[in-house]
C-alpha positions in Angstrom: 39.9 -30.0 56.2 37.8 -28.7 54.3 36.6 -25.4 55.1 32.5 -24.4 55.8 31.6 -22.2 53.0 28.6 -19.8 53.2 26.6 -18.9 49.7 23.9 -16.3 48.9 22.1 -16.5 45.5 21.1 -13.4 44.0 18.3 -14.2 41.4 18.2 -11.4 38.6 14.8 -12.7 37.5 15.8 -13.7 33.7 17.3 -17.1 34.4 20.5 -15.7 35.6 22.2 -15.0 39.1 24.8 -14.2 40.7 26.4 -16.2 43.7 28.6 -14.8 47.1 30.7 -17.2 48.4 32.5 -16.7 51.6 35.1 -19.2 54.1 36.9 -21.1 50.9 39.9 -17.8 49.6 41.9 -15.5 51.8 41.1 -16.2 55.3 43.9 -14.3 56.7 42.1 -10.9 55.1 39.5 -9.1 57.5 37.2 -10.6 55.0 36.9 -11.8 51.5 34.6 -13.2 49.4 34.3 -14.9 45.6 31.1 -13.4 43.5 30.2 -15.6 40.6 28.2 -15.0 37.7 27.9 -17.8 34.9 31.4 -18.3 34.6 33.1 -15.1 35.8 34.4 -15.2 39.0 35.8 -12.2 40.9 38.0 -12.7 44.2 37.5 -9.3 46.9 39.1 -9.0 50.1 39.4 -5.8 52.7 42.3 -5.8 54.8 42.6 -2.1 57.5 45.3 -1.2 59.9 44.4 -2.0 63.5 45.9 1.6 64.2 46.0 4.9 62.9 49.1 7.1 61.7 49.3 9.9 63.8 48.8 12.8 62.0 46.4 11.3 59.7 43.4 13.1 59.8 41.9 11.4 56.3 40.6 7.9 55.2 43.6 6.2 53.5 41.6 4.2 51.3 43.0 2.0 48.4 40.6 0.0 45.9 42.7 -1.9 43.8 40.8 -3.8 40.8 42.9 -6.0 38.6 41.9 -8.5 35.6 44.0 -11.1 35.0 44.9 -12.8 31.4 44.8 -16.2 33.0 41.0 -15.4 33.6 40.4 -15.4 29.7 43.0 -18.4 28.6 45.3 -15.6 27.5 49.0 -14.3 27.8 49.7 -10.5 28.1 50.7 -8.8 25.4 54.1 -7.4 24.7 57.6 -8.8 25.6 56.9 -8.7 29.3 54.5 -11.2 29.9 53.4 -10.2 33.4 50.3 -7.9 34.5 52.2 -4.5 35.5 50.0 -1.3 35.8 46.3 -1.0 35.5 44.6 -0.2 32.2 42.8 2.3 31.7 39.7 -0.1 32.1 40.7 -1.3 35.5 41.3 2.4 36.7 37.7 3.4 36.1 36.8 0.2 37.7 38.8 1.4 40.5 37.2 4.7 40.6 33.7 3.3 40.4 34.1 1.4 43.4 35.8 4.1 45.6 33.8 6.7 44.8 30.4 4.6 46.5 32.6 3.0 49.4 34.3 5.9 50.5 31.6 8.5 51.9 30.2 5.4 54.0 33.1 4.7 56.3 32.7 6.9 59.8 34.0 10.4 58.9 36.4 9.8 62.3 38.3 6.6 60.9 41.6 6.8 59.7 43.4 3.3 59.4 45.0 2.4 56.5 42.6 0.5 54.6 42.5 -1.8 51.4 40.3 -3.4 49.4 41.4 -5.6 46.7 38.9 -7.0 43.2 40.7 -9.4 41.2 38.8 -11.0 38.0 39.8 -14.8 38.1 37.7 -16.1 35.7 36.0 -14.1 32.9 32.9 -15.5 31.0 32.6 -13.3 27.6 28.6 -13.0 28.6 29.4 -11.7 31.9 30.7 -7.7 32.2 32.8 -8.2 35.8 33.0 -4.2 36.4 29.1 -4.5 37.1 30.0 -7.3 40.3 33.2 -5.1 41.4 31.4 -3.0 43.8 29.1 -5.9 44.9 31.9 -8.0 45.8 33.9 -5.3 47.8 31.0 -4.3 49.9 30.6 -7.9 50.5 34.0 -8.6 51.6 33.9 -5.4 54.2 30.2 -6.8 55.0 32.0 -10.6 56.8 35.1 -8.4 58.3 34.8 -6.5 61.7 35.9 -3.2 59.7 34.0 -0.3 60.6 31.7 -0.1 57.7 28.2 0.4 58.4 25.9 0.9 55.5 26.5 -2.0 53.0 26.0 -1.2 49.0 25.9 -2.4 45.5 26.4 -1.7 41.9 24.6 -2.9 39.0 24.9 -1.7 35.4 21.5 -0.5 33.6 20.6 -1.0 30.1 18.0 -0.5 27.6 17.6 -2.8 24.9 14.2 -2.3 22.6 12.6 0.0 25.1 13.1 -2.6 28.1 15.6 -1.7 31.2 18.0 -4.6 31.7 20.6 -5.6 34.8 23.8 -6.4 34.0 23.8 -6.8 30.4 26.5 -8.9 27.9 28.6 -6.5 26.4 27.1 -7.9 23.1 23.4 -6.8 24.0 24.6 -3.4 25.6 25.9 -3.0 21.7 22.0 -2.9 21.1 21.0 -0.5 24.2 20.5 3.5 24.2 21.4 4.1 28.0 24.9 2.1 29.6 24.5 3.3 33.2 26.6 2.3 36.5 24.7 3.1 39.6 25.6 2.9 43.0 23.7 2.7 45.8 22.5 1.9 49.5 19.5 0.0 50.8 17.7 4.1 51.5 19.9 6.2 48.7 21.9 6.3 45.5 25.2 7.6 46.1 27.0 7.2 42.8 25.8 7.2 38.7 27.8 7.4 35.6 27.0 6.9 32.2 26.6 7.2 28.8 23.2 7.5 26.8 22.0 8.2 23.1 20.3 11.8 24.0 17.4 10.3 26.4 15.2 12.6 28.4 15.5 13.7 32.5 12.6 11.7 32.8 14.0 8.2 31.3 17.1 8.8 33.3 15.2 8.8 36.4 13.7 5.9 35.4 16.9 3.8 34.7 18.3 4.8 38.1 14.8 4.0 39.9 15.5 0.3 38.1 18.5 -0.3 38.8 18.0 0.8 42.7 15.4 -2.0 43.1 18.3 -4.3 41.9 20.9 -3.2 44.1 18.7 -3.8 47.5 18.3 -7.3 46.6 21.7 -7.5 46.1 22.2 -5.9 49.7 20.1 -8.4 51.3 21.8 -11.1 49.9 24.8 -9.8 51.4 22.6 -8.8 54.7 21.9 -12.6 54.7 25.2 -13.9 54.3 26.5 -11.9 57.3 24.2 -13.2 59.2 24.9 -17.0 58.1 28.7 -16.5 58.5 28.2 -14.9 62.0 28.2 -11.1 62.1 31.5 -10.0 63.4 31.5 -7.2 66.2 33.3 -4.1 64.6 36.6 -3.7 66.0 36.9 -0.5 68.3 39.3 2.3 67.1 40.7 5.4 68.3 38.4 8.2 66.8 39.7 11.6 66.2 40.5 13.8 69.4 37.9 16.5 69.9 38.0 19.6 72.5 34.4 21.4 73.1 36.0 24.3 74.5 38.1 24.8 71.5 35.5 24.0 69.2 33.3 27.2 70.4 36.1 29.3 70.8 37.2 29.2 67.0 33.3 29.3 65.9 33.2 32.4 68.1 35.5 34.0 66.6 35.4 32.8 63.2 31.4 32.3 62.4 30.7 35.6 61.7 33.4 36.9 60.1 33.7 33.9 57.3 29.7 34.6 56.8 30.1 38.0 55.9 33.1 37.2 53.6 30.9 34.6 52.1 28.2 36.7 51.1 29.9 39.5 49.4 31.0 37.5 46.2 34.6 37.4 45.3 37.1 35.5 43.3 38.8 32.6 44.5 42.4 33.8 45.2 41.0 36.9 46.8 38.3 35.1 48.9 41.7 32.2 49.5 42.9 35.5 51.4 40.7 36.4 52.9 40.1 33.6 54.9 43.2 33.0 55.5 43.2 36.4 57.7 40.4 35.4 59.5 42.1 31.8 60.7 45.6 33.8 61.6 43.5 35.9 63.7 41.7 33.0 65.2 45.1 31.2 65.8 46.2 34.3 67.1 44.0 34.4 70.4 45.7 30.8 71.4 49.3 30.9 72.9 52.4 28.8 71.2 52.5 25.9 73.8 48.4 25.7 73.2 49.1 25.5 69.2 51.8 22.9 69.8 49.4 21.0 71.5 46.3 21.6 69.7 46.9 23.4 66.3 45.4 20.5 64.1 41.8 20.9 66.4 42.1 24.8 65.8 42.7 23.9 61.7 40.0 21.3 62.2 37.6 23.9 63.9 38.4 26.7 61.6 37.8 24.2 58.2 34.3 22.9 59.8 33.0 26.7 61.3 34.2 27.8 57.4 31.7 25.2 55.7 28.8 25.8 58.4 29.1 29.2 57.3 29.2 29.1 53.6 26.4 26.4 53.4 24.2 28.7 55.6 25.0 31.7 53.4 24.0 29.9 50.2 20.8 28.2 52.2 19.4 31.4 53.9 20.1 34.1 51.5 20.8 31.8 48.1 24.3 33.8 47.3 27.2 31.8 46.5 30.7 32.3 47.1 31.0 34.4 44.1 28.6 36.1 44.4 25.9 34.3 42.2 22.3 33.1 42.9 22.0 29.1 42.6 21.0 29.1 39.3 23.3 31.3 37.6 26.3 30.5 35.1 29.6 32.3 35.1 30.6 34.3 32.5 31.6 32.4 29.5 34.0 33.2 26.5 35.0 31.3 23.5 37.6 31.2 20.7 38.5 28.4 17.6 41.4 28.0 15.6 43.6 29.2 17.8 46.3 27.3 17.4 47.4 27.7 13.5 49.0 24.1 12.8 46.8 21.9 14.3 43.9 19.9 12.6 41.4 21.8 15.0 41.5 23.4 18.3 39.3 25.9 20.9 39.4 27.5 23.7 36.8 27.8 26.3 36.6 29.8 29.5 33.9 30.0 32.2 34.4 31.9 35.4 37.8 30.4 36.5 38.0 27.5 34.4 39.6 27.1 31.3 40.5 24.1 29.1 41.9 24.4 25.5 40.9 21.4 23.4 42.7 20.2 20.3 41.7 17.6 17.5 43.8 15.6 15.4 42.7 13.1 12.6 44.3 10.3 11.1 44.1 6.5 9.4 42.7 3.6 11.2 46.6 2.8 12.0 46.0 5.6 14.7 43.1 3.5 16.5 43.5 3.4 20.4 44.4 -0.6 21.0 42.3 -2.2 23.8 43.7 -5.4 25.1 42.6 -6.4 28.4 41.4 -10.1 29.6 37.5 -8.6 29.7 37.8 -6.7 26.2 39.8 -6.8 23.2 39.0 -3.8 20.1 39.6 -0.7 19.2 38.6 3.0 19.6 38.5 5.2 16.5 37.6 8.1 18.7 39.5 8.9 21.9 39.8 12.0 24.2 42.9 12.6 26.7 42.8 15.1 29.3 45.5 16.6 31.3 45.1 18.4 34.4 48.7 20.0 35.4 49.1 21.2 39.1 49.7 25.2 37.4 46.2 25.0 36.5 45.2 25.8 40.5 48.4 27.9 40.9 49.9 24.9 42.9 53.7 23.4 42.4 53.6 19.7 42.3 55.5 16.6 41.5 54.3 14.9 38.5 53.8 11.5 39.0 52.0 10.3 35.6 48.6 10.2 34.5 46.2 10.1 37.6 43.1 8.2 38.6 41.4 11.4 38.1 42.4 12.3 35.0 41.8 9.0 33.7 38.2 9.5 35.2 37.4 12.8 33.7 38.8 12.0 30.0 36.5 9.4 30.1 33.2 11.0 31.1 34.1 13.7 28.1 34.9 11.1 25.6 32.1 9.4 26.6 29.9 12.8 26.5 31.0 13.2 22.7 31.2 9.7 21.0 28.2 9.2 20.1 27.7 12.6 18.0 30.4 11.3 15.8 28.9 10.5 12.4 28.9 6.7 12.3 30.3 7.1 8.8 33.4 8.9 10.0 36.3 7.9 8.2 39.0 9.5 10.6 40.4 8.3 13.7 40.2 11.2 15.8 42.2 12.1 19.1 41.2 14.8 21.1 43.3 16.3 23.7 42.6 18.3 26.7 44.9 20.5 28.5 43.3 22.2 31.7 44.9 25.8 32.1 42.5 27.1 34.9 40.1 25.1 37.4 38.0 26.1 39.8 35.3 23.7 39.2 34.2 21.1 36.6 37.1 21.5 33.8 35.5 17.9 32.7 32.7 19.5 31.4 34.9 22.8 30.1 36.6 19.8 28.5 33.3 18.9 26.5 32.7 22.0 25.5 35.8 23.0 24.1 35.8 19.2 22.6 32.8 20.0 20.7 34.0 23.4 19.2 37.3 21.5 18.3 35.7 19.0 16.4 33.9 21.2 14.3 36.7 23.7 13.6 38.1 20.4 12.8 35.6 19.9 10.4 34.3 16.8 11.7 30.8 16.7 10.8 29.2 16.6 14.3 25.4 15.2 14.3 24.9 17.4 16.9 26.8 20.1 19.3 26.9 18.7 23.1 27.6 21.1 26.4 27.9 20.1 29.8 27.3 21.4 33.4 28.0 20.0 36.8 25.7 20.5 39.4 26.2 20.9 43.1 24.1 20.3 46.6 23.6 22.1 49.7 21.4 21.0 52.3 20.5 20.5 56.1 17.6 17.7 55.9 15.1 20.4 55.3 16.4 23.2 53.2 18.2 22.6 50.0 19.8 24.6 47.3 20.7 22.9 44.0 23.7 24.9 42.6 24.4 25.1 38.8 27.9 25.6 37.4 29.7 24.5 41.0 32.8 26.2 41.9 35.5 23.9 43.3 35.2 24.9 46.9 31.3 24.5 46.6 32.5 20.9 45.3 34.5 20.5 48.2 32.0 22.2 50.7 29.3 20.8 49.1 26.9 17.6 49.3 26.5 16.6 45.6 28.9 16.4 42.2 26.4 15.9 39.6 27.6 16.3 36.1 25.5 16.1 32.8 26.1 16.5 29.1 24.1 16.3 26.5 22.8 18.3 22.8 19.7 20.4 22.7 17.4 17.0 22.6 19.0 15.0 25.4 21.4 13.5 27.7 24.6 11.7 26.5 26.5 11.1 29.6 26.3 11.6 33.0 28.6 11.5 36.7 26.9 12.0 39.9 28.6 11.8 43.5 26.6 11.7 46.7 28.3 12.8 49.7 25.0 12.5 52.3 22.7 9.7 53.0 19.6 10.0 51.6 19.3 12.3 48.4 15.8 12.4 47.4 14.2 11.7 44.0 12.6 15.0 43.7 16.3 16.7 44.6 17.7 14.5 41.5 14.6 16.3 39.5 14.9 19.3 40.2 19.0 19.0 39.7 18.6 17.4 36.5 15.7 20.6 35.3 18.3 22.6 36.6 21.0 21.5 34.7 19.3 21.1 31.5 18.3 24.9 31.5 22.3 25.2 32.3 23.2 23.2 29.5 20.9 25.0 26.7 22.6 28.0 27.8 26.0 27.3 27.6 25.3 25.3 24.0 23.8 28.8 22.8 27.0 30.2 23.9 29.5 27.6 22.1 27.0 27.7 18.8 27.4 31.8 18.7 31.0 30.8 19.0 31.2 28.2 15.8 27.6 27.7 14.7 28.4 24.5 12.3 31.2 22.4 11.8 33.5 23.9 9.1 32.3 22.2 5.8 36.0 21.0 4.7 39.1 19.8 6.9 41.8 22.7 6.7 44.1 23.2 4.3 46.8 21.8 6.2 44.9 19.3 7.9 45.0 15.6 6.0 42.2 14.5 3.9 41.1 11.0 4.2 39.5 8.9 1.1 38.7 5.6 1.3 38.1 2.8 -1.4 37.2 -0.8 -1.2 38.9 -3.4 -3.4 38.6 -7.1 -3.9 40.5 -8.8 -1.9 42.2 -10.5 -4.5 43.9 -7.5 -5.7 45.6 -6.5 -1.9 48.7 -8.2 -2.9 49.1 -6.4 -6.4 48.6 -3.2 -4.5 50.8 -4.1 -1.8 54.0 -5.4 -3.9 56.6 -7.6 -3.2 58.0 -6.9 0.2 55.7 -3.9 0.0 57.7 -2.3 -2.4 54.6 -1.0 -4.7 52.6 0.6 -1.7 55.8 2.3 0.0 56.8 3.7 -3.7 53.5 4.9 -4.0 53.5 6.6 -0.5 56.8 8.4 -1.1 55.6 9.4 -4.4 52.4 10.9 -3.5 53.1 12.6 0.1 49.9 10.2 1.1 49.8 7.9 3.9 48.4 4.1 2.5 46.6 2.0 5.3 44.8 -1.4 4.0 42.6 -3.6 6.4 41.3 -6.5 4.8 37.4 -6.8 5.9 35.4 -9.9 4.7 37.5 -10.8 2.0 37.6 -7.1 0.7 40.7 -4.4 1.0 39.3 -1.1 2.7 42.1 1.5 1.4 42.2 4.9 3.2 44.2 7.1 1.6 45.2 10.4 3.9 47.2 13.2 2.5 47.2 16.8 2.4 48.2 17.4 -1.2 44.9 16.8 -3.9 47.1 15.5 -6.7 49.0 13.1 -4.3 45.4 11.4 -3.0 44.4 11.6 -7.0 47.5 10.1 -7.9 46.8 6.9 -5.7 43.1 6.9 -6.8 44.5 6.6 -10.2 47.0 3.6 -9.6 44.3 2.0 -7.4 42.0 2.1 -10.6 44.9 0.8 -12.7 45.7 -2.3 -10.9 41.8 -3.3 -10.0 41.1 -2.6 -13.7 39.0 -5.2 -15.1 37.9 -5.2 -18.7 34.5 -6.2 -19.6 33.7 -8.9 -22.8 32.9 -7.5 -25.7 33.9 -3.7 -24.5 35.8 -1.1 -26.9 38.8 0.6 -24.6 41.3 3.4 -25.7 44.8 1.7 -25.4 47.9 3.2 -26.5 51.3 1.5 -28.2 54.0 1.4 -25.5 56.1 -1.3 -27.0 56.9 -2.6 -30.5 56.9 -6.6 -31.4 57.9 -8.6 -34.4 54.5 -10.2 -34.2 52.3 -7.2 -32.9 52.2 -4.3 -30.5 52.2 -3.8 -26.8 49.2 -1.6 -25.5 48.4 0.2 -22.6 44.8 1.2 -21.2 44.8 5.2 -21.1 42.3 4.5 -18.7 44.7 2.1 -16.3 48.1 2.7 -16.8 50.5 0.0 -16.0 47.6 -2.5 -17.4 49.3 -4.0 -20.9 48.0 -6.4 -23.4 49.4 -7.7 -26.7 47.7 -6.8 -29.8 48.8 -9.4 -32.2 49.5 -8.8 -35.8 46.7 -10.5 -36.9 44.2 -8.4 -35.0 45.5 -5.1 -36.0 43.6 -5.2 -39.4 41.5 -7.2 -42.1 43.8 -6.8 -44.8 47.4 -9.0 -44.1 49.7 -7.1 -42.4 53.4 -7.8 -43.1 55.1 -5.4 -40.8 53.6 -4.0 -37.6 54.7 -0.5 -38.3 52.6 -0.7 -41.6 49.4 -0.1 -39.3 50.8 1.3 -36.3 53.8 3.2 -34.3 54.9 3.8 -31.0 52.6 6.3 -29.0 49.3 5.6 -31.6 46.0 5.8 -29.4 43.4 4.4 -30.9 40.3 1.9 -29.5 40.3 -1.9 -29.3 37.8 -4.4 -28.5 38.2 -6.7 -25.7 37.9 -10.5 -26.5 38.6 -12.1 -23.1 40.8 -14.9 -22.5 42.0 -16.8 -25.5 41.3 -20.7 -25.2 44.1 -21.5 -26.7 47.4 -19.3 -25.7 45.1 -18.8 -21.6 46.3 -15.1 -22.7 44.1 -11.7 -22.6 42.7 -11.0 -26.2 42.0 -7.8 -27.8 41.7 -6.7 -31.4 41.9 -3.4 -33.4 40.1 -4.7 -36.8 37.2 -5.7 -34.7 36.2 -2.1 -34.4 37.1 -1.1 -38.2 34.3 -2.0 -40.6 34.9 -5.1 -42.6 36.1 -4.6 -46.4 33.7 -6.3 -49.1 35.3 -9.3 -50.4 36.5 -8.7 -54.1 34.6 -11.1 -56.3 36.8 -14.0 -58.3 37.7 -13.4 -62.1 36.6 -16.3 -64.0 
């Protein structure tokens, strides 16, 4: 039996459209939809357990996004021809969707929930990550899972001054804005992207433009939901509550927490003081009461703690560490900390510290990207590591986390457009977070900037970054500059902004409340700019400009372009020439063929070795010009001439025939030249008879006058 289909269409207003379909695929899931734009098709499913696991006091939500290689008519790379662990790009898409969905489930809903999104067909003109949020929300919309506030996500670009929704990858290459916006009908919940030094006003304009497009997509979901038949939301067992315990905990703890919060203290000192108050609260209950309701005591203590800390900020303008809302923590920086790396720096802001290293290499070290939706390489990339000791914890190490991938990507996007287009190096930055109490990703941006300048990378402009927070009760609000980890946890917004002195280069915003007003966003951006410039001043006090050259122990890279027909001669049979040359000169030589030209990269620390490679290239590609004179050296004597080598191109040999030695008849070659003699010859081109190159010594010697014949 053919199932009944329900389809809604979204008109993008420029001839393109998106369709949402349900009723055909994956009908045993709680909700499933297929989203299509062009020939790109995405299947999204949502499933949630009917009961919660005992003792779980959070939403165990998993958002999974996978791109199937078959979607692009390709095989997975490598020996194991099966999709395995997710790529970084897939992880980043998961995070984009998760960050918008998670805050919109009921606070007391704790059932295991899984949203799976799969790219089933890929169109080169459609970027699938921009459709993932729409697909996830639509799958939830046609389910009975408690999710009351539908959302969508779009990519916004600006091409030739015009804002565009969901551009193709080719169009995106011409854009100075690449932002993903996630929002509900009422408010923006997530922003992430990179820009080429745009202003705060231009960023707000792009967000508003994207939000209007999102509203249209949510309306389409509501129509689909109504046509399909809106399911009755399932009943679930929420968290247990006890008003008497809450009142008892709050009465005992609120004033003490308020007093600690308004004094201003360091992280560990403050944590110890709060823990002492919690023990005093627990002492008010019997062992039997704690055994039965200890989880409620902890829950209400956290709730009271959050309320007291937030009120100190709103009422007194004082933060947990004693700062005012606009204050930046003390900063100290250092460059050239590690003696043998190509570039390094330490950036410390308050209790957050990042150590960044830069490594320079050839195109051979480029990061290869091979996914169904994108193929290519990155010559600039950044890796971010967040070990547990950075927060004073001992945790199992389970590989690179989604958070590490996301934070590294944000820092990479912040810096990438400040790398010169003509930079010959492949550059890898690694940020090791050594301490963390708020915004280690922004510390990574600052440390990365200084490490690049320390390495001698001629950055266009230095970049700094800052994380902004928000606390609001619906009426009063406070925008916080340079937030602590606790302020991120207890607050309503985490808004990271990076940029140069002239504009924004990247951003990442997560909103934890409904209805963020645009005037608050504008204030946050203005305050962020002031903080960003303050931090930038600290960076440039430490290192004002990139070093003029790379360090003595760092490799220098020289590039040369040769005609494509000389590539084989430089490589040699089985790679013999290039391998011997690398060994003899202590260099690394990489040859890439681009547009029928050979682009040669020579990497080495010894200038003499690099010069030797350049001389060899010059020798191999040497091509004498008709009628020009060249200096040569005799390297072999023959009965019928001498083999000479061009001194400007060692290895390039040519026969100087005995008839071209002198105007007079030459009986013996040694009568005119001998081994090792250096002189000039004229290049006469290719002899049409012998098909060999011809040079002449006598052509550069005045011809003697002929003797008159005697009668």
